[in-house]
C-alpha positions as CSV (number, residue, x, y, z in Angstrom):
1,M,118.4,89.1,92.9
2,E,119.8,85.4,92.4
3,K,117.9,83.9,94.9
4,C,114.7,86.1,94.8
5,I,111.7,83.4,93.5
6,F,110.0,86.7,92.1
7,C,113.2,87.7,90.2
8,K,113.6,84.0,88.9
9,I,109.9,84.4,87.7
10,A,110.3,87.8,86.2
11,R,113.3,86.3,84.4
12,G,111.4,83.4,83.0
13,E,113.3,80.7,85.0
14,V,110.4,79.6,86.6
15,Q,107.2,78.6,84.9
16,T,103.9,80.5,85.7
17,F,100.6,80.9,84.5
18,K,100.7,84.3,82.9
19,V,97.6,86.5,82.9
20,F,99.3,89.8,82.3
21,E,102.7,91.1,81.5
22,D,104.2,94.7,80.1
23,E,107.4,96.2,80.3
24,I,107.5,96.8,84.3
25,S,105.2,93.8,85.4
26,L,104.3,90.5,85.5
27,G,101.0,89.1,86.5
28,F,100.3,85.3,87.2
29,L,98.0,83.0,88.8
30,D,99.3,81.8,92.3
31,I,99.6,78.0,92.3
32,N,98.5,77.9,96.2
33,P,95.7,80.3,95.8
34,R,93.5,81.6,98.8
35,S,90.9,81.8,96.2
36,K,89.9,80.5,92.6
37,G,92.0,82.7,90.2
38,M,94.5,84.8,92.8
39,V,96.8,86.5,90.8
40,I,100.1,88.0,92.1
41,L,101.6,90.8,90.0
42,I,105.1,91.6,90.5
43,S,107.6,94.5,89.3
44,K,110.1,93.0,87.2
45,E,112.8,95.0,88.7
46,H,113.7,93.8,92.3
47,L,112.1,96.5,94.4
48,T,111.2,95.9,97.9
49,S,109.2,99.2,98.5
50,F,106.6,101.3,96.8
51,L,108.4,104.4,97.8
52,E,111.8,103.0,96.0
53,K,110.3,103.9,92.4
54,P,106.9,105.8,92.5
55,E,106.4,106.0,88.9
56,I,106.8,101.9,88.8
57,S,104.5,101.9,91.8
58,S,101.8,104.0,90.3
59,R,102.0,101.7,87.0
60,L,101.9,98.7,89.0
61,F,98.6,99.9,90.8
62,K,97.2,100.9,87.2
63,N,98.0,97.5,86.1
64,A,96.5,95.7,89.3
65,M,93.2,97.6,88.3
66,I,93.2,95.9,84.8
67,I,93.8,92.7,86.2
68,C,91.2,93.0,88.9
69,E,88.5,94.2,85.7
70,K,89.7,91.1,83.8
71,I,89.0,88.8,86.8
72,R,85.6,90.1,87.1
73,K,84.6,89.8,83.5
74,A,86.0,86.3,83.5
75,L,85.4,84.9,86.7
76,K,82.3,86.4,87.7
77,P,83.4,87.0,91.5
78,K,81.3,88.6,93.8
79,D,83.8,90.9,94.4
80,V,88.1,91.4,93.8
81,W,90.4,92.6,96.6
82,M,93.7,93.6,96.5
83,S,96.2,93.5,99.0
84,T,100.4,94.1,99.5
85,I,102.7,92.2,101.6
86,S,106.0,93.4,99.8
87,S,107.8,93.4,103.4
88,V,107.3,89.9,103.8
89,T,108.1,88.7,100.3
90,N,111.1,91.0,100.0
91,H,109.9,91.9,96.5
92,L,107.2,94.3,95.4
93,N,104.2,92.8,94.6
94,I,100.1,93.1,94.8
95,R,98.0,90.3,95.2
96,I,94.8,90.0,93.8
97,Y,92.2,87.7,95.2
98,P,88.6,87.0,93.5
99,V,85.9,87.1,96.4
100,Y,83.1,84.3,95.5
101,E,80.0,84.0,97.7
102,G,80.7,82.6,101.1
103,Q,84.3,82.8,101.0
104,I,86.9,85.1,102.6
105,P,90.5,84.7,100.9
106,L,92.7,85.2,104.0
107,I,96.3,84.4,104.0
108,E,95.3,82.2,107.3
109,N,93.2,80.1,105.1
110,K,94.3,76.8,103.8
111,P,95.3,76.8,99.9
112,L,93.0,75.8,97.3
113,Q,94.0,72.6,95.2
114,I,93.7,73.6,91.9
115,S,95.3,71.4,89.1
116,K,97.5,72.4,86.5
117,E,94.6,71.9,83.7
118,E,92.6,74.4,85.7
119,L,95.2,76.9,86.1
120,E,95.6,77.0,82.2
121,E,91.7,77.0,82.0
122,I,91.6,80.2,84.4
123,A,94.7,81.7,83.2
124,R,93.0,81.6,79.2
125,K,89.6,83.2,80.5
126,I,91.7,86.1,82.3
127,V,94.0,86.5,79.4
128,S,91.1,86.6,76.7
129,E,89.2,89.7,78.5
130,K,90.0,93.2,77.0
131,V,89.8,95.9,79.4
132,E,90.9,99.5,79.5
133,I,91.5,101.4,82.5
134,K,91.7,105.4,82.1
135,I,92.7,107.4,84.8
136,E,92.2,110.9,84.5
137,E,94.8,113.4,85.4
138,K,94.4,116.5,87.3
139,P,94.1,119.7,84.7
140,K,97.5,121.3,84.6
141,V,95.7,124.7,86.0
142,E,95.1,122.7,89.1
143,E,98.3,121.7,90.0
144,K,99.7,125.2,89.3
145,K,97.1,126.5,91.9
146,I,98.3,123.8,94.3
147,E,101.7,124.6,93.7
148,E,101.3,128.3,94.2
149,S,99.4,127.6,97.5
150,K,102.4,125.3,98.7
151,D,104.6,128.2,97.9
152,K,102.7,130.7,100.2
153,E,102.7,128.0,102.6
154,V,106.4,127.4,102.6
155,K,107.3,131.1,103.4
156,K,105.4,130.5,106.9
157,R,107.2,127.7,107.8
158,S,110.4,127.0,109.6
159,K,113.6,125.9,107.6
160,E,113.1,122.1,109.1
161,E,109.7,122.4,108.1
162,V,110.7,123.3,104.2
163,E,113.2,120.5,104.1
164,W,110.8,117.9,105.3
165,M,108.0,118.8,102.8
166,K,110.8,118.8,99.7
167,I,111.8,115.5,100.9
168,R,107.8,114.5,100.9
169,E,107.4,115.8,97.7
170,E,110.4,114.0,96.0
171,I,108.8,110.4,97.2
172,T,105.4,111.4,96.2
């Protein structure tokens, strides 16, 4: 998308303070943050819904968890929150907010004033942290049991219900 600011950022046309990047996503510091160290994680591909490409969405959330852990280690906030407002921005993104004592980083709050030097220092701290997030996958045996039980359920359902179940499975 030519006019999408996040697409321009993903293509490198707009300077950012990167804290994370892989083949499907880019995480950078918000220059108008609601909390010190707020990160926006975007899909590099122009997507507007998490349902468009579930495989990308899944990776995006895993990457968000990695960034949360990097922020936790580097900046030592009380907590780290995530939110999604892709329908407002018209580009798939996850906002990651460090939460400090006595602060609630809401979108309604006035943005913090942070200098370029401070943003560079925060980015350097986050990037320097090494973390690994392991998400355990269900064993194949359990998945087979689930599939078998779904097959039995399908036989008891109407044709319309079966079609809706197939569509729902394709999305998830």
